[in-house]
C-alpha positions in Angstrom: -15.4 -22.2 -1.4 -16.3 -24.4 -5.0 -15.1 -22.3 -8.2 -16.6 -23.7 -11.5 -15.3 -22.0 -14.5 -18.8 -23.8 -16.1 -21.1 -22.4 -14.7 -19.8 -18.8 -16.6 -19.6 -18.5 -20.7 -15.9 -18.3 -21.7 -13.8 -20.5 -24.4 -12.8 -22.6 -21.6 -15.9 -24.3 -22.7 -15.2 -25.2 -26.4 -11.7 -26.7 -24.8 -13.4 -29.1 -22.1 -16.2 -30.1 -24.8 -12.6 -31.1 -27.1 -11.4 -32.9 -24.4 -14.6 -35.0 -23.9 -15.4 -35.7 -27.5 -13.5 -39.1 -28.1 -13.2 -39.0 -32.1 -11.0 -35.5 -31.1 -9.2 -37.1 -28.6 -6.7 -39.2 -30.6 -5.3 -36.1 -31.9 -3.1 -36.7 -28.8 -1.7 -33.4 -29.3 -4.1 -31.5 -29.3 -6.0 -33.2 -26.4 -2.3 -32.3 -24.2 -3.1 -28.4 -24.9 -6.8 -27.8 -24.3 -5.3 -28.8 -21.3 -2.9 -26.5 -21.5 -5.4 -23.6 -22.2 -7.3 -24.6 -19.2 -4.5 -24.3 -16.8 -3.7 -20.7 -18.2 -7.2 -19.7 -18.0 -7.9 -21.2 -14.1 -4.5 -19.8 -13.2 -6.0 -16.6 -14.6 -8.6 -17.4 -12.4 -7.0 -18.1 -9.2 -4.8 -15.6 -9.6 -7.1 -13.1 -8.4 -7.4 -14.2 -5.0 -3.8 -14.3 -4.5 -1.8 -11.4 -2.4 -1.3 -8.0 -3.8 0.7 -5.1 -3.6 2.0 -1.9 -5.0 4.8 -1.5 -7.1 6.7 1.7 -8.5 7.8 1.8 -11.8 9.1 3.2 -14.3 8.3 4.1 -17.8 10.5 5.4 -21.0 7.9 9.1 -20.4 7.3 8.3 -16.2 6.8 6.5 -12.6 3.3 4.5 -12.1 2.5 3.1 -8.7 1.2 -0.7 -10.7 -0.6 -4.0 -8.3 1.4 -6.6 -8.3 1.3 -9.8 -6.9 3.3 -9.9 -3.3 4.5 -13.4 -3.9 4.4 -15.9 -6.8 2.0 -19.5 -5.7 3.5 -23.2 -5.3 2.9 -25.3 -8.0 3.3 -28.9 -7.3 1.6 -31.3 -10.0 0.5 -35.0 -9.3 2.7 -37.0 -11.8 2.0 -38.0 -14.6 -1.6 -36.7 -16.7 -0.9 -33.4 -14.4 1.9 -32.4 -16.3 0.2 -30.4 -19.6 -2.7 -28.8 -16.8 0.2 -27.5 -14.8 2.3 -26.0 -18.1 -0.5 -23.9 -18.6 0.0 -22.6 -15.3 4.0 -22.2 -15.7 2.4 -19.7 -18.8 1.2 -17.2 -16.1 3.5 -18.1 -13.0 6.6 -17.9 -14.8 9.0 -17.3 -11.9 7.4 -20.4 -9.8 8.7 -22.3 -6.9 7.1 -26.0 -8.5 7.0 -29.3 -7.0 6.1 -32.7 -8.7 4.3 -35.9 -6.1 4.7 -38.8 -8.2 1.2 -40.8 -7.1 -0.8 -43.4 -8.6 -3.9 -45.9 -8.0 -2.7 -49.5 -6.7 -5.2 -51.0 -9.1 -4.6 -55.0 -7.9 -5.8 -54.1 -4.2 -9.3 -55.8 -3.0 -9.8 -51.9 -1.8 -8.6 -48.9 -4.1 -5.2 -47.3 -2.3 -2.9 -44.7 -3.5 1.0 -45.3 -3.7 3.3 -42.1 -3.8 6.4 -42.9 -4.6 8.3 -39.4 -4.9 7.8 -36.0 -3.2 10.1 -32.6 -3.8 8.3 -29.6 -3.1 10.1 -27.0 -2.0 9.5 -25.3 1.6 5.7 -24.3 1.9 5.5 -22.0 4.5 3.2 -19.8 4.9 2.7 -20.0 0.6 -0.1 -20.1 -1.0 0.2 -23.7 -2.9 -1.9 -25.2 -6.5 -2.6 -28.6 -6.3 -2.7 -29.4 -9.8 -4.6 -33.1 -10.6 -6.8 -32.9 -14.0 -9.4 -35.3 -12.4 -11.2 -35.5 -9.0 -12.6 -39.0 -8.4 -12.5 -39.7 -4.8 -10.4 -37.7 -4.1 -8.1 -39.3 -2.0 -5.0 -39.1 -3.8 -5.2 -35.6 -2.9 -5.6 -35.9 0.3 -2.4 -38.5 0.3 -0.8 -35.6 -1.6 -1.5 -33.3 1.3 -0.4 -35.5 3.6 2.9 -36.0 2.0 3.5 -32.3 2.3 3.3 -31.6 6.0 6.2 -31.9 6.3 6.9 -29.7 4.0 5.5 -26.2 5.7 2.1 -25.1 7.1 1.0 -23.0 3.7 -1.4 -19.8 3.9 -3.6 -21.3 1.4 -4.4 -24.3 -0.4 -5.4 -24.0 -4.2 -6.4 -27.3 -6.0 -7.2 -27.2 -9.2 -8.9 -30.2 -11.8 -10.1 -30.0 -15.0 -13.1 -32.4 -13.4 -14.4 -33.5 -10.6 -17.0 -36.0 -9.0 -19.3 -34.8 -6.5 -18.0 -37.6 -4.6 -14.5 -36.3 -4.4 -15.6 -33.0 -3.4 -17.4 -33.9 -0.7 -14.4 -36.2 1.0 -11.7 -33.8 0.4 -13.8 -31.8 1.8 -15.0 -33.5 5.1 -11.1 -34.6 4.7 -8.8 -31.2 4.6 -8.9 -29.0 7.3 -6.1 -26.9 5.8 -7.5 -23.2 4.6 -8.3 -24.7 0.7 -10.7 -24.3 -1.9 -11.2 -26.2 -5.3 -11.3 -25.0 -8.8 -12.8 -27.0 -11.7 -13.5 -26.6 -15.0 -16.3 -28.6 -14.9 -18.6 -31.1 -12.3 -19.9 -33.9 -12.8 -22.3 -36.5 -11.4 -21.2 -39.8 -9.9 -18.2 -42.4 -10.1 -18.6 -46.2 -12.3 -17.7 -49.6 -10.5 -14.1 -48.6 -10.8 -14.0 -45.1 -9.2 -13.5 -43.6 -12.3 -15.4 -40.3 -14.1 -18.9 -40.8 -15.5 -18.7 -39.3 -18.0 -15.3 -37.7 -17.6 -13.5 -37.9 -20.1 -11.5 -41.4 -19.7 -7.7 -41.9 -18.4 -6.2 -38.4 -18.9 -2.6 -39.4 -18.8 -3.3 -42.3 -21.2 -4.4 -39.5 -23.2 -1.4 -37.5 -23.2 0.7 -39.6 -23.4 -0.4 -43.2 -24.2 -1.1 -46.4 -22.8 1.0 -47.8 -19.5 2.1 -50.9 -18.3 1.3 -52.2 -14.9 
C-alpha cells in the first residue's frame, strides 16, 4: 500500500510547499516546525489503520463506551534528519515506546553504501512500528534499518513514514521488504540525480534542520 498525502486537499500541502521553497528554507526553525507539523498530520492518517477496542469511561455525569487504540505503535526514527518529523508523531502518540537508528551515507565509496552505527529499540514482537525517515531516496537506508531490527522481534505491521519519496526508492522497498508493510509519503517525486538525491526534492533535510556537517 502507498498513501500520498498530497493527493488530497489539506493544509499539509502548504507546509510541504514551504519546505521546498529555498527562500523560506533559510528560516531553520520554520523548516523544523513544518517537518513537525507534517509528522503530526501523518500520525493522524496512520492512526486510522491501527487496532482499536472499546473501553468504558466515566464522565462527571454518566458512563460511556469509547473507541481507543489497543496499543500505541512503536516510533523509530533514523537520525539525524528524522528528529523534527519524529517529534510531530510524538504529539499524537505521546505514550509510545521509541527507538533510534544512526544511519548515514558513505559518500567516499565507489558505490553508495549505508553505514549503521547505532540501534536502540524496544521489543517489536507483534507490534505496529512506524519507521520515520523524511527522505526516501534510494530506499537503501530503510532496508538496512529493517535488517538491523530483525533481532528485535517480528512486528505486526511496519508503517514507513516519509515526507518525500522517490519512485525509485518506493520500487526498491516493494522488491526488498518481505515483512507486512505500507509506505506513507507526503509527496512522491519522479527521479534521483547522479548523487542519488531526490529531484526536485528539497535538499538535505538534516542540514536544513540543524546546519552543515563535516564528513
